[in-house]
C-alpha positions in Angstrom: -10.8 50.1 34.6 -11.5 50.1 38.4 -14.6 48.6 39.9 -15.9 49.3 43.4 -14.6 47.0 46.1 -17.1 44.3 47.4 -18.9 45.0 50.7 -17.3 42.7 53.3 -20.5 42.6 55.4 -22.2 41.0 52.4 -19.3 38.5 51.9 -19.4 37.6 55.5 -23.2 36.7 55.1 -22.6 34.6 52.1 -23.7 31.2 53.4 -26.9 32.7 54.9 -27.8 34.5 51.7 -27.3 31.3 49.7 -29.6 29.4 52.1 -32.2 32.2 51.9 -32.0 32.1 48.0 -32.3 28.3 48.0 -35.5 28.6 50.2 -37.0 31.2 47.9 -36.1 29.3 44.6 -35.5 25.6 45.4 -33.3 24.0 42.8 -32.7 27.2 40.9 -29.6 28.7 42.6 -26.1 28.3 41.3 -23.5 28.8 44.0 -20.6 26.3 43.5 -17.4 27.7 42.0 -17.6 25.5 38.9 -21.1 26.6 38.1 -20.5 30.3 38.8 -17.6 30.3 36.3 -20.3 30.4 33.6 -21.5 33.7 34.8 -18.2 35.4 35.6 -18.2 37.5 32.4 -20.2 38.3 29.3 -18.8 38.4 25.7 -16.4 41.2 26.9 -14.4 38.4 28.3 -11.3 40.5 29.2 -13.0 41.4 32.5 -14.1 38.7 34.9 -15.6 38.6 38.4 -17.3 35.6 40.1 -20.7 36.5 41.6 -21.8 35.5 45.1 -24.6 33.4 43.5 -26.8 33.1 40.3 -30.5 32.8 40.6 -32.5 31.3 37.6 -36.1 32.3 37.9 -38.8 30.6 35.8 -41.4 33.4 35.9 -42.0 37.0 36.7 -43.2 36.4 40.2 -39.9 34.8 41.0 -38.0 37.7 39.6 -40.0 40.0 41.9 -39.3 37.8 44.8 -35.6 37.9 44.2 -35.6 41.7 43.8 -37.6 42.2 47.0 -35.2 40.0 48.9 -32.1 41.9 47.4 -33.6 45.2 48.5 -34.2 43.9 52.0 -30.6 42.6 52.2 -28.9 45.5 50.2 -27.6 43.0 47.7 -26.4 44.2 44.3 -28.2 42.6 41.4 -26.9 42.1 37.8 -29.6 41.0 35.3 -28.3 38.6 32.6 -29.8 37.3 29.4 -27.6 35.1 27.1 -24.4 36.8 28.2 -23.6 38.2 24.5 -23.2 41.7 25.7 -19.9 43.2 24.3 -19.7 46.1 26.7 -19.5 44.2 30.1 -23.1 44.9 30.8 -23.6 41.6 32.6 -20.3 41.7 34.4 -21.3 40.5 38.1 -20.1 41.7 41.4 -18.5 39.4 44.0 -20.8 40.7 46.6 -24.0 40.5 44.5 -26.3 38.0 42.8 -26.9 37.5 39.0 -30.5 37.0 38.0 -30.3 34.9 34.8 -33.4 35.0 32.7 -32.7 32.1 30.3 -35.4 29.9 31.7 -38.2 32.5 30.9 -38.2 31.6 27.3 -41.8 31.3 26.2 -43.6 33.1 23.4 -46.8 34.1 25.3 -48.9 35.3 22.4 -48.7 35.9 18.7 -51.3 38.5 17.6 -51.1 38.9 13.9 -54.2 41.1 13.7 -52.3 43.7 15.8 -48.9 42.7 14.2 -47.3 42.0 17.6 -45.8 39.2 19.8 -45.7 39.0 23.6 -42.7 37.3 24.8 -40.7 36.5 28.0 -37.2 38.0 28.2 -35.3 34.8 27.6 -36.7 34.2 24.1 -34.0 34.5 21.5 -34.2 37.1 18.9 -34.3 34.6 16.0 -36.9 32.5 17.7 -39.5 35.3 17.3 -39.0 35.4 13.6 -39.1 31.7 13.2 -42.4 31.5 15.1 -44.1 33.9 12.7 -42.3 33.4 9.4 -44.8 30.8 8.3 -47.4 33.5 8.3 -45.4 35.9 6.4 -44.1 38.1 9.2 -40.8 38.7 11.0 -39.1 40.6 13.8 -36.9 43.3 12.2 -33.9 43.9 14.7 -31.3 41.1 13.9 -28.0 41.4 15.8 -25.2 39.2 14.6 -25.7 37.2 17.7 -29.5 36.8 17.1 -29.4 33.0 17.2 -28.3 33.3 20.9 -29.1 36.8 22.2 -32.3 37.2 24.0 -35.0 39.8 23.9 -34.6 40.9 27.5 -31.0 41.8 26.6 -32.0 43.5 23.4 -34.3 45.7 25.3 -31.6 46.5 28.0 -29.0 47.4 25.3 -31.4 48.8 22.7 -29.9 46.5 20.1 -29.8 47.0 16.4 -28.5 44.6 13.7 -27.9 44.3 10.1 -31.2 45.6 9.0 -31.6 48.5 11.4 -30.9 51.1 8.7 -34.4 50.8 7.2 -36.4 49.2 10.0 -34.8 50.7 13.1 -33.3 49.3 16.4 -35.1 47.7 19.3 -36.7 51.1 20.4 -38.4 51.3 17.0 -39.8 47.8 17.2 -40.7 47.6 20.9 -44.4 48.4 21.8 -44.4 47.6 25.6 -42.6 46.0 28.5 -43.5 44.8 31.9 -40.8 46.0 34.2 -39.8 44.6 37.5 -38.5 47.5 39.7 -35.7 47.4 42.3 -38.1 46.5 45.2 -39.9 43.8 43.3 -42.9 45.8 42.2 -43.8 45.5 38.5 -45.2 48.1 36.2 -46.5 47.9 32.6 -45.2 50.5 30.1 -46.9 50.6 26.7 -48.7 47.7 25.1 -50.3 46.9 21.8 -51.4 50.4 21.1 -49.3 52.2 18.5 -49.3 55.5 20.3 -49.4 56.4 24.0 -49.7 59.7 25.7 -47.7 61.2 28.6 -44.1 60.7 29.4 -42.1 58.4 27.2 -41.2 56.0 30.0 -40.8 53.1 27.6 -38.1 55.2 25.8 -36.3 55.8 29.1 -36.3 52.0 30.0 -35.2 50.8 26.4 -31.4 51.0 26.5 -31.2 51.6 30.2 -28.8 48.7 30.6 -30.5 47.1 33.6 -30.0 50.2 35.7 -33.7 51.0 36.2 -35.4 47.5 36.3 -35.7 44.1 34.6 -37.9 43.5 31.7 -40.0 40.4 32.5 -42.2 40.6 29.4 -42.0 42.4 26.1 -44.5 43.2 23.3 -42.7 43.4 20.0 -43.8 44.9 16.7 -44.0 42.2 13.9 -43.6 43.3 10.3 -44.9 41.7 7.1 -42.2 40.0 5.0 -41.3 42.2 1.9 -42.5 40.4 -1.3 -39.1 40.9 -3.0 -35.6 41.0 -1.5 -32.3 41.4 -3.5 -28.8 41.4 -2.2 -25.7 42.8 -3.9 -22.1 42.0 -3.1 -19.9 45.0 -4.2 -16.1 45.0 -4.0 -13.6 47.9 -4.1 -9.8 48.4 -4.5 -9.7 51.0 -1.8 -11.5 51.5 1.5 -12.1 55.2 0.6 -14.0 54.2 -2.5 -16.3 52.0 -0.5 -16.8 54.9 1.9 -17.8 57.2 -1.0 -20.3 54.6 -2.3 -22.1 54.5 1.0 -22.4 58.2 1.2 -23.5 58.5 -2.5 -26.2 55.8 -2.1 -27.7 57.5 0.9 -27.3 61.0 -0.7 -29.3 59.7 -3.7 -32.3 59.1 -1.4 -32.0 55.3 -1.5 -32.5 53.6 1.9 -31.4 50.0 1.6 -32.8 47.4 4.0 -29.1 46.9 5.0 -25.7 48.1 4.0 -22.7 46.3 5.6 -19.0 47.0 5.2 -16.1 44.7 5.7 -12.4 45.4 5.0 -10.0 43.0 3.4 -8.6 41.4 6.7 -12.2 40.7 7.9 -13.4 39.4 4.5 -10.4 37.1 4.2 -10.9 35.8 7.6 -14.6 35.1 7.0 -13.8 33.4 3.7 -11.3 31.1 5.4 -13.9 30.5 8.2 -17.1 29.6 6.3 -16.5 30.2 2.5 -19.4 32.5 1.7 -17.9 33.3 -1.7 -16.4 36.7 -1.0 -14.0 38.2 -3.7 -10.3 37.7 -3.0 -7.9 40.7 -2.9 -10.6 43.4 -2.5 -9.7 46.0 0.0 -13.3 46.5 1.0 -16.6 44.9 0.3 -20.2 46.2 0.8 -23.2 43.9 1.2 -26.3 45.9 0.1 -29.8 44.6 0.5 -32.9 46.2 -1.0 -36.5 45.1 -0.4 -40.0 46.0 -1.2 -42.3 45.5 -4.3 -40.7 44.2 -7.5 -40.7 47.5 -9.4 -39.2 49.4 -6.5 -36.4 46.9 -5.8 -35.6 46.5 -9.6 -35.1 50.3 -9.8 -33.1 50.5 -6.6 -30.7 47.7 -7.7 -30.1 49.4 -11.0 -29.4 52.8 -9.2 -27.1 51.1 -6.7 -25.3 49.3 -9.4 -24.7 52.6 -11.3 -23.5 54.4 -8.2 -21.1 51.6 -7.3 -19.7 51.8 -10.9 -19.1 55.5 -10.6 -17.3 55.0 -7.3 -14.9 52.6 -9.0 -16.3 49.2 -7.8 -14.2 46.3 -9.1 -17.1 43.9 -8.7 -20.9 44.2 -8.5 -22.6 40.9 -8.1 -26.3 40.3 -7.5 -27.1 37.1 -5.6 -28.6 34.7 -8.1 -30.9 33.0 -5.6 -31.9 32.7 -2.0 -29.2 30.1 -1.3 -26.5 32.5 -2.5 -28.1 35.4 -0.6 -28.1 33.3 2.6 -24.4 32.5 2.2 -23.5 36.1 1.8 -25.3 37.0 5.0 -24.0 34.0 6.9 -20.4 35.2 6.3 -21.3 38.7 7.6 -22.8 37.3 10.7 -19.7 35.0 11.2 -17.3 38.0 11.1 -16.7 38.3 14.9 -16.2 34.5 15.2 -13.9 34.4 12.1 -11.4 36.7 13.8 -10.5 33.8 16.1 -8.6 32.4 13.2 -6.2 35.4 13.1 -5.8 36.5 16.7 -6.5 34.9 20.1 -8.3 37.9 21.6 -10.5 40.8 20.3 -12.1 44.0 21.5 -15.2 45.0 19.5 -15.8 48.7 19.4 -19.2 50.3 18.9 -18.9 54.1 18.1 -21.3 55.8 15.6 -20.2 58.7 13.4 -22.0 60.9 10.7 -21.8 59.1 7.3 -19.8 62.0 5.9 -16.9 61.3 8.2 -16.7 57.6 7.3 -13.6 57.9 5.0 -11.7 60.2 7.5 -12.5 57.8 10.3 -11.3 54.7 8.5 -8.0 56.5 7.7 -7.6 57.5 11.3 -8.1 54.0 12.6 -5.4 52.7 10.3 -3.0 55.4 11.6 -3.9 54.5 15.1 -3.3 50.8 14.3 0.3 51.6 13.3 0.9 53.7 16.4 -0.3 51.1 18.8 1.2 48.2 17.1 -2.0 46.2 16.9 -3.9 44.9 14.0 -7.6 45.4 13.4 -10.5 44.5 11.2 -13.4 46.8 10.1 -16.9 45.3 10.2 -19.7 47.6 10.5 -23.2 48.9 9.6 -22.2 51.4 7.0 -25.6 52.8 6.3 -26.1 54.4 9.7 -22.4 54.9 10.5 -22.4 52.4 13.3 -18.7 51.3 13.4 -17.5 48.0 14.8 -13.7 48.0 14.5 -12.3 44.7 15.9 -9.0 45.3 17.7 -6.9 42.1 17.7 -4.4 41.2 20.4 -3.1 38.5 22.6 -3.9 38.9 26.3 -1.0 36.6 27.2 1.5 39.1 25.9 2.4 41.7 28.5 0.8 45.0 27.8 -1.3 44.1 24.8 -4.6 44.3 26.6 -3.8 47.8 27.9 -2.7 48.9 24.4 -6.0 47.5 22.9 -8.0 49.4 25.5 -6.1 52.6 24.7 -6.6 52.0 21.0 -10.4 51.5 21.5 -10.7 54.5 23.8 -9.1 56.7 21.1 -11.4 55.4 18.5 -14.4 56.2 20.6 -13.2 59.6 21.7 -12.7 60.5 18.0 -16.2 59.3 17.1 -17.5 61.9 19.6 -15.3 64.6 18.2 -16.5 63.8 14.7 -20.1 64.4 15.8 -21.0 60.8 16.7 -21.7 58.9 20.0 -19.9 56.4 22.1 -22.3 53.5 21.4 -24.7 52.6 18.6 -26.1 49.4 20.0 -23.7 47.6 22.4 -24.3 50.0 25.3 -21.9 51.7 27.7 -21.5 49.0 30.4 -18.0 49.0 31.9 -16.2 49.2 28.6 -17.1 52.8 27.8 -18.1 54.0 31.3 -15.0 56.0 31.9 -15.3 57.8 28.5 -18.8 59.3 29.3 -17.0 62.5 30.1 -16.0 62.8 26.5 -19.7 63.0 25.4 -21.5 64.6 28.5 -20.5 67.4 30.8 -20.9 67.1 34.6 -24.4 68.7 34.5 -25.6 66.2 31.9 -24.3 63.2 33.8 -25.8 64.5 37.1 -29.2 64.9 35.4 -29.1 61.3 34.1 -28.0 60.0 37.4 -30.9 61.7 39.2 -33.3 59.4 37.3 -31.2 56.4 38.4 -31.4 57.6 42.0 -35.2 58.3 41.8 -36.0 54.7 40.7 -33.1 52.8 42.4 -32.1 54.9 45.5 -29.9 52.2 46.9 -28.1 51.7 43.6 -28.5 47.9 43.8 -29.4 47.3 40.0 -26.3 46.7 37.8 -23.9 48.9 39.9 -20.5 50.1 38.4 -22.0 50.4 35.0 -22.5 53.4 32.6 -21.6 56.2 35.0 -18.0 56.9 35.7 -18.5 58.2 39.3 -20.9 57.8 42.2 -24.2 59.6 41.5 -24.0 63.3 42.7 -27.6 63.1 44.0 -26.6 60.1 46.2 -23.5 61.8 47.4 -25.4 65.0 48.3 -28.2 63.0 50.0 -31.1 64.2 47.9 -33.0 62.9 44.9 -34.8 65.8 43.4 -37.3 64.9 40.6 -39.0 67.7 38.7 -42.5 68.2 40.2 -41.6 66.0 43.2 -43.0 62.8 41.6 -41.1 59.6 40.8 -41.4 58.6 37.1 -43.5 55.5 37.7 -45.6 56.9 40.6 -48.9 56.8 38.8 -48.6 53.4 37.1 -50.5 50.4 38.4 -48.4 47.8 40.4 -48.6 44.0 39.9 
């Protein structure tokens, strides 16, 4: 992976830039090497770059002030939430500043009558549910990192989670955002209303990976807690049988709240790590959760148990109580951390495939593993085909990182060939940037980049991410937008 070289004219102005930032945000600028080490990567820690400085605004006005200054000085800007991105989305530039949003962590409003919450971007995902669970509500998207990941990052990456199969990912649970644009102006997209007319600008921003603006406020959909929830742990002697079970459940018209897959290596690592009670010697396990009213759930559980039996399940166990259910899910959410017991380094892939291709893909990954000489674990959202193969390697061994990257690239390329996409929820970032050509042709990429150019003509927001080459519209010196109007032209400014 190659990143653009830093601008020497900016590096030459480093001391003055830091002095200016300290004047703008007194006491909220990190610029010493030891402090900046915290911000030199995100959870894709194979790639590191130390930023020129990190600014920690406490409110939306300070974010606007920073963006206006960056535009004036032609400074690249990288937004950062909790740094849990697995695609390098928060990787900084040595000639740019990081805007860290962790201090903006207030829940501004809980409106149960309209079933929504208004929050700042630094609020953690799990904090939203904890704030409303006493009233019988929750926030549906639940990434494995939900105890740490923040709403601003969830919006930027369009994050999903364990229960996205039935309740959707961030875009399905986001009602509105206030967005700070590259020059510091702010616009409001959406709100508490359930339906809005006109262009779907909120849809454009959700999952835009910090390339179009910074979400400084979000309005989230709250859902009532289902009255009944049941969780099944199902084990199989073969990975293929587990794949068939997933397809058969969905084919029968059953939509579980969640359906998660772990292979033997992943399950054994988790069992050693936190002992959730997973069966030993199973080649694959499924965690299947159903929720709703009592009769609906009871019928769903019976149907899933029957389907699992016909697919050759060696174990079908219904969690006896809430404590056992919590243990089962705690193990699944610890899967990424648990791999640290079996390998010093890991790359987590994020391709999505049609469910019908699941068994073929799992067999192909196993064959790739043998060719590359690297082990892997399979942990993924089986219900919607969102794969998370964990490639295990040791970066201290010469050539292993390069082999791991090649292994991952082959997995993702095959996902696209099978009719899937490069990312289900982690985003493109720098990790998948150079694979965009496998999914989009030059015309597709040029059209996407025209939108980036229209909103951020100086290309200051999160540069080097998503697109494999410089934008065609920038190189050709024009930024054509259909109708001659910029996307946010008619929106009120703040």
